N, C-alpha and C positions, 0 to 999 in steps of 0.2 A: 564187586561186579554185581549187577542186578541179576536175579535168577528166576523171576516170575513176571507175568505181565501186570500183576498187582503192584509189584515193587517198582515197575517202571514209572508209575504215575502217582505213587502214594505221597511223595515229598514235595511236590511242586506248589507254590503258592495258589491259594484257591481262587484269587481273582484273576489269574491269567486266562487268556483266551485259549480253548482247546480245538473246538470243532466249529467250522463255519460252512455256510452254503449260500446259494443265490437267494437274496430276499429274505434271509432268516437272521434273527439275532444270534450272537455267538453264545455257544456253551462253554462255560468256564470249567476249569479243572474241579473246582468244588462240586459243581453240578454233575460232572462226569463221575466223579467218585460216589455221589448221592445215587446216580443212575445205576451204577454197579451194584450197590447195595439193594435197590428195588428190584433189579433183575435177579440177584441171589434169592431174595425172599420169594419172588413169584415163581422161579424154576423149581426151588426146593418145595414150594407149595403144590406144584404139579407133579412132584415125584420125580424130579430130574436134579441130579446133583453131580459130585465129583466121580469121575470115571465114565459117566453117561456121554453118549455122543449126540450132538445136536447138529443136524444139517440146517443151513441157512441158505434160503433162496430169496434174496431182496434185490430190488433194482439198485444200480450204482447211486451213491450219494451219502449224506451224513449218517443216516440210520444204519446203513450197511457197516460203515466204520465203527460206529459205537456198539452195535450188536456184536461184532467180533470181539472187541475190547472188553465188553462187559460179560458176555456169555463164557469167554475163556477164562474169566476169574472164578467161574462156578463148575463148568463142565469141559468137555472136549468140543471144539468147533470143527464143522466140515462145510466151509462155504462152497456152494455149487453154481454153475453158470445159469443165469436166469433164462437163457435161450435155449436150454436143453429141451428135447421132445420127451414125451411121456416114457417111451421105451428107454431112453438114456436115464431117466430118473429111476425107472424100475431097477435098472443095473446098479446105479451108483448107491442108492439108498440100501439096497439089499447088501452090496459089497461092503459098505460101511457099518452095517449093523447099527444104523442109526436108531435111537430111541424116540426122538422128537424131530419134528420139522418146524422151523420158524418162517412165516411168510407174511406178507402185508395183510391186514384186515380186508376182507372182500376178495381175496385172491382165490380164484377158482380154476387155476390153470393146471397144466400137466403135473407139476410137482405135488400139488394137493391130491390129484386123481391117483398118482403113484403111491403117495403115502397112505391114502385112504385104503387102497387095495392091500397094502402091506400091514395094516392095522397099527400104524404109527400114531402117536400123540401129535396133534397139529396145533401149534401155538401161533395166535395171531398178534401181530405187531400194529399198534395204532399210533398216530401221531396227533396229539391234542392241537386244537386250533391255536395258531399263534405261538406254538412251542418253540424253545431254542433249537438251533440246528443239532440234529441228532438225538434229540430227546424222544422218548417213546414209552408206551406202556404195553404189557403183555397180557394176554388172556388166553384161557384154554378151558375146554369142558373135561376138567380132570382134577382130582386131588391125590395126593399120595405122600409117601415118605421117600426121603433120599438121604444119601450121605451128604451132609451140609458142612463138612470140613473144607477149608479152602485148599485148592490144589497146590502141590509143592513143585520144586524145581524138576523133580523127575516124573511128573505126570504129563501126559500128552495134552498140549494146548491146542493143536492144530493138525488136522489131517487133510492132505490134498492127494489128488491122483496124478501121476505123471501123465504127460500128454503124448504117449507113444502112438505113432501111426502104424506100426507093423505088427504090434502084438498087445495083448490085454493090458490095460493100464495098471501100473503097480501102486499100491498104497503107500504113502510116505507119511509115517507119523512124525511130528516135530514136537519135541518136549518143551515145557515152559522155559526150560534153560536154554534151548536152542534158539527160540524166539528172541528171549531177552538179550542173548549174547549177540545175535545178528543185529538186533536194532542198536545195541551199543557200538558195534563195529561200524555201522553207517553213521551214527552220530559223530563218532570220532573222526571218520574219513572226511566228513563234510563240516567239521567244527560247527555243528548246530547248536543254537543257544535259543533262550526263551524269546529273543527278538525275531526269530525266523519264523516265516509262514510259507507253508508248501501249498501250491495249487495242484490238487490231485485230479488228474484225468485217467488214471490206470483203473481198469476193472478191479473191484475189491474182493473178487473170488480167486484172485491170482496174488502169488507170493510177492511179486514186485510192489504192488500197491499197498498190500497188508503190511509188509516189514518197512520197505524203503520210505513210503510216504507216511503211513500212519503210525507204526510202532516206533520207528526212529524219531519222529517228531515228538511223540509223547515222552519218549525216554529223555528228551531235552527240555521239556517245559514249553516246546514250541506250538504252533498252531497248524491245523490242516483245514484248508478250504476245499470242500468236497464238491466237484462238478457232478452232474448227473451222468457222466459217461464222457467219451472223447466226441469233440465236434469241432472240426477246424474253423467253421464259420463262426461259431460262438466263443472260441478260445480267447481272443482279445478283449471282448466284452467281459469275460470272467476275469481276466487279467486286470482289467480297469477296477472292477468291483472288489476283487480279493486283496489287491495290492500285495502280491507275494514276493518273497525275496528268492524263491527258486521253485522249479517244477522237476518231475522226473517223468520220463516217457520211453517208449521203444522208438527205434529209428524211423519206422514209417510214420509214426505221429509226429515226430520232429520234422520230417519231410513235407507233411501236409501243413504244419505250422508255418514253415518257411514259404510255402506257396502263398500264404495270405499276409506275409509280413510287410511287404512293400506298401499295402494300403493301411497299414496300421502303425506307421513309424511315430506318430504322436504318442500312442499309448506305450510303445517300446521305450521311447525317450523319457515318458513320465513316470514309468514303472521300472526303475532299474533293478535288474536281478543281480544277486550276489554270484550266482553260478546256475548252470543248467545241468542236469544229470540225465544220462542215457544208459539203458541196461536192457538185458533180456535177449538181445541179438547184437551182432557186430555193428557198430557205427562206421559207415564208410568215411575215410578221411576227409573226402570233399565235403561231406555233410557237416562233419565236426567244424571245419574251417568256415564253412557258410554261416552256421549258427553263431560262431564266435564273432564273425563280422557283423551280423545282423543284430544281435544283442548286446554287443560289447562286454560280454562276460565270459569267464571260463567255462568250457564244456567238459564236464566230468564223465568220462566213460567207466562204467563199472561192469563187472563180470559176476553174474549170479546164476543160480539154479534152485529148484524147489529142494533138492536133498540137502542143501547147505543153508536152508532157511533163508535164501537169496543170496546175500553178498559173499564173494570169495576174494576178488581183487578190485582195486579202484585206482583210477588216476589221481595223483596228488592235486591239492586244491591251489597251491601256490602258483601265481602267474607264471606262465612260460613253462610249467613242469608237466602239463598235459601231453601226451605223445600220440599224434594221430595214428590210428592203425593199431594201437596197443590198447589191452584192457587194463593196463595198470600195474601196480605193485601189490603183493599179497596184502589183504586188508581184513585181517581177521584170523583166519585159518592158516596153518602151514600149508604151503604149496610146493609140489615137487613135479618132476616129469618121471613117468614110468615107462617100462617096456610095455608094448601094447598087448602082448600076449603072456610074458612071464611076470611073476609078481616080484618085481625087483625095481628099485629106483634107478635112474640113468641121467646121464647128462645128454644135452642135444635136444632134438625133436622126437617127441612121443606123446603118450597119453598124459594129460594134466590130472593130477591126483591132489586130494586135500585131506587134512586132518585137523579137527579142532572142536571147540565147545558149541558151535553152531551146526554141527553136521548131525543128520538123523542117525539114530542107533542102528537103523536097518529097515529094510522094506517089511511090511507086515505080512506074516503067513506066506513067505516066499523065500524059503531057504535057498533054492536055486539061484535066484537073483542076487541074494546076499553073498553067496559063495563066489559068484562071478564079479561082484562089483566091489567087494572089501577085501583087503589083505593086510597082513602085518608085516612091517619091515622097519628096521632101524629104531625099534622101540615105540613105534606109533601104529595106529590102525588107520589105513588110508582108503578112501573112497574114489573109485575111478569115475571121472566125470563124463567120459565119452567123447571129450573133445581133444583134438590133437593141437599141440603148440610147442613153443619154446621160449625160453627166457633170453633177452639180450643182455649184453654186458653190464647194463645199469640195473638188471633185475626186473624190467618190465616184461610182461607176458604178452606175447603175440599169438593169437590163434590161427591156425590154418583151416579149421573147420571141424565139424562134427565127424567122427570116424565114420559113421554110418553114411555121411553125405559126400565123404571124398570119392571123386569119380575115378573108376578104374578102367581106363581106356586101353585093353589089350596089354595090361601090365604097367602101364604109365599111370602114376597116381596124380590127379589133379585137384587142386585146392578150389573149390567154388569161390571162396572168398578173394582168391587172387584174381580170378577172372572178372568177378564183379568190380573189384578196384580198377582194372584197366578199362572196362566199358563205361564206367562213371566218369571217366575222363573225356568221353565223347561229348561235344558241346551241346548235343540234342537230347542226351538221355538224362532222365530225372531219377528214375528208379529201375533197378536190375535185380533179378535173382537168377543164378547159374544153377542148373540142375543136371542129373543124369538121365539120359535118354536110352532106353534098352537098344542093343545093336546085336544082330544075329552072329556076327563074327568076333567083334571086339568086346563083347559083353556089355560095355556102356560107351555111349558117345556123349560129348559136351554139348548142352543146349543152353539157351538163355532166354528169359522172358524180360522184356523191357517196356517201360513207359516213357514216351517222348514228350518233349516240351510242346505246349500249345503252338499250332501252326507249323511245326517241324515237317519237312518232306524226307527226312531220312529213310532209307530202306534197308532191308535185310542186306543186300550185297554191300552197301555203304558200310554198315556196322561191321560185317565180317572183315572188310578191307582195312578198316580202322584197327581191328584187333590183330589182324596179320602183320601189321607194321610194328606191333608192340609186345608180341609174345611169341613163343615157339609155336609151330604149325599144329602140333598135337593138342595145344590147349585151346585153340581157336574154336568158338562154337560152330558146329556144323549146321545147327538150326538156330535162328533168332526170331523168336515170336513177338511181334509188336502188339502191345494190349493197351486198352484204356485203363485198366486197373489190374494189378496182380492180385490172385486170390490170397486171402490172409486168414490165419487161424483166429480164434475167439479172442486172444489177447493183443491182436494187432500185429503179430509177427508174420512175415512171410515164411512159408513152409516149403523147403526143397523137396522133402521125401514125398512122393506121391504126385509131385506137380505135373509129371508126364502124363499120368492117367487123367488127373483133373482137366487138362488141357486137350484131352482126346488124342494125345500122341503116342499113347502106348495101351495096351490092353491091361484091365485091372488084374491084379494077381489073385 
């Protein structure tokens, strides 16, 4: 079993393609390994080494991918969203206790301003003219000494913050061994080989892109073609250039791709995919079936989260074994169901818990969160995912929603995912997110935001009547808000918590 990021890429044939990008030559594995050595020498020369924390604020693309992979072989990486404001960088850089910040040469944005105030080392990344995809050089106005020994399995490779909307974000340290284990789990689930090429459209400050697209591909000797971000208008042009065998995305991205598919049937036909992968939010069964029909390839829904270095469960790859509405079979860690309040494992519906080599050892400097989220049972240490679900008779996991998102209407518990599934059967609805609306007597009421097909004349009463015919009265949304676009988070996921406030339907807490 591979135990570090270095060991993931050390044995692949040097001439194999590793990193690609629009209008750039491919970077080979030999060149990637050479780049890692250059980065080690440069960072050590700046006084940065094993155990030091390096924040990375770069645009999406091949340099972000190679910066993560190479810096993590020297120090601890902390990728941050390039769209943050200065106040957010003030918080994150301080919270991380980062020693250095890596930015593009010429970047004078808010991250640089925050790092300058904090007295941090600023490392500039430059891309030479005509360079292979992902190749770069580093410069900084500093020299120093550092621990130049290579990180081992127990060192922290990657630090990310949880994206909590109701409390201070928690720091999630992921060890070299966690990252390597999860990359291996994804590789095995998808049967990745050196013949595969992933078209990456996921943001690379997020665990989904870093592990499922980049690290799992590199663990396989495969290649990653890095788009500069997600853009549905450009997706099929990228597909034609990259000639991928697969791509991975969140459900909202898949839906946007489907909206452009009809006018790109030639590219779909001439670029046959081996499979498509979806993760980071539940994929509606209707969207899974539409993707399968459109691309003529299996759609593999997986279940992941930051604390698990991404993957926990995955639908099988074999034809016909994907189960719409299920997030798959355990795919790496052990998975069980636990009582939602007591520290014990149970059968039936409850909180999904995991234990395995990909799971973070615990939140940093947060004993209260660790006490709440980890427990010992049946000879293993279990992590509470915060998701409610149950396994079916064949071992597939079905989620009913985030425990925090379950709507409590006067004591009746309603799964937003269940309501989503019913409303998506409406012929005029293309996107939906069901959420809790505060109610003075019931505590919470059911509401839904929907996006309609172009030209649709469906109204709120039409949609409520459709729902009333298909589910119990207490589950029918009392409000249906028709939008041109549903607000999304930084990684493209639709966010239920706080949506009532965002839409002006409730006062901010």
